[in-house]
C-alpha positions in Angstrom: 112.8 134.8 117.5 114.0 131.2 117.6 111.8 128.8 115.6 113.6 125.5 116.4 116.4 124.1 118.4 118.2 121.1 116.9 120.6 118.6 118.5 122.8 116.3 116.5 122.8 112.6 117.1 124.8 109.6 116.1 121.8 107.3 116.2 118.4 108.7 115.1 116.4 105.7 116.4 118.0 105.8 119.8 117.5 109.6 120.0 113.9 109.2 119.0 113.2 106.7 121.7 115.0 108.9 124.3 113.1 112.1 123.4 109.8 110.3 122.9 110.1 109.2 126.6 111.5 112.4 128.1 109.3 114.9 126.2 106.3 112.7 126.3 106.1 113.1 130.0 104.7 116.6 129.4 102.6 115.7 126.4 105.2 116.9 123.8 105.1 114.6 120.8 106.6 114.1 117.4 105.4 116.6 114.8 107.3 115.1 111.9 110.1 112.8 110.8 112.4 112.3 107.8 115.2 109.9 107.1 117.6 112.3 108.9 115.5 114.1 111.6 112.7 113.8 114.1 110.8 117.0 115.0 108.9 117.7 118.3 106.6 120.4 119.4 103.3 121.5 120.8 102.2 123.9 118.1 103.1 126.9 120.2 106.6 128.5 120.6 109.8 127.0 119.4 110.1 123.4 118.3 112.8 120.9 118.9 114.6 118.4 116.6 117.2 115.7 116.7 119.1 115.1 113.4 121.9 113.2 111.8 124.4 115.9 110.7 123.9 117.0 107.1 127.6 116.9 106.3 127.9 113.2 107.3 130.5 114.0 110.0 130.0 112.8 113.6 127.5 114.7 115.7 129.1 116.7 118.6 127.6 118.7 121.4 128.4 122.2 122.3 130.1 123.0 125.6 127.9 125.6 127.1 125.0 124.9 124.8 121.7 123.8 126.3 118.1 123.7 125.4 115.4 124.4 128.1 112.0 122.7 128.0 109.0 124.4 129.8 107.4 121.9 132.1 103.9 122.3 133.5 104.9 121.8 137.1 107.6 120.6 139.5 106.4 117.0 139.4 106.7 117.0 135.6 110.3 118.3 135.9 111.0 115.4 138.3 109.5 112.8 135.9 111.3 114.3 132.8 114.6 114.0 134.7 113.8 110.4 135.7 112.9 109.5 132.1 116.1 111.0 130.8 118.2 109.0 133.2 116.2 105.8 132.6 116.7 106.3 128.9 120.5 106.4 129.1 121.0 110.1 129.9 123.3 111.4 132.6 122.5 113.8 135.4 123.9 117.3 135.1 122.0 118.6 138.2 119.1 116.9 140.1 115.7 118.4 140.3 115.5 121.3 142.8 115.0 124.9 143.4 117.9 127.1 142.2 119.2 130.4 143.5 117.1 132.3 140.9 113.9 130.7 142.4 113.2 128.4 139.5 112.6 124.7 139.9 114.9 123.0 137.4 116.6 119.7 136.5 119.5 119.1 134.1 120.6 116.1 132.0 122.6 115.1 129.0 121.2 112.8 126.3 123.1 109.7 125.2 124.9 111.8 122.6 126.1 114.3 125.3 123.7 117.2 124.4 122.6 119.1 127.5 119.0 119.9 128.3 117.0 121.0 131.2 113.4 121.4 132.3 112.0 124.3 134.3 108.6 124.3 136.0 106.4 127.1 134.9 103.5 126.2 137.2 
């Protein structure tokens, strides 16, 4: 089972501010930080981290790679998407119900990493 999903960043401070705002919408906060990484979680399920690449090379995003955040309800999905765009992210699909019946929103962070939120409630 996956324990943690990690995105690379060029700017750890900027990434921290972005994810504090987006994940904080649903009460997800920092669980730790080092000089190179910031960790997020709720204490249950997989965690999330942003990190400066260990090898010192520029961070890149994967085409087709995406992390999904479980949101408590549709309004939270909407607010997370709004926070992502307000924090310098770009829209990859506005909030709405998809063909599979899930209520989802998609965005990219300022480093180009793709993420989405899906309403569980």
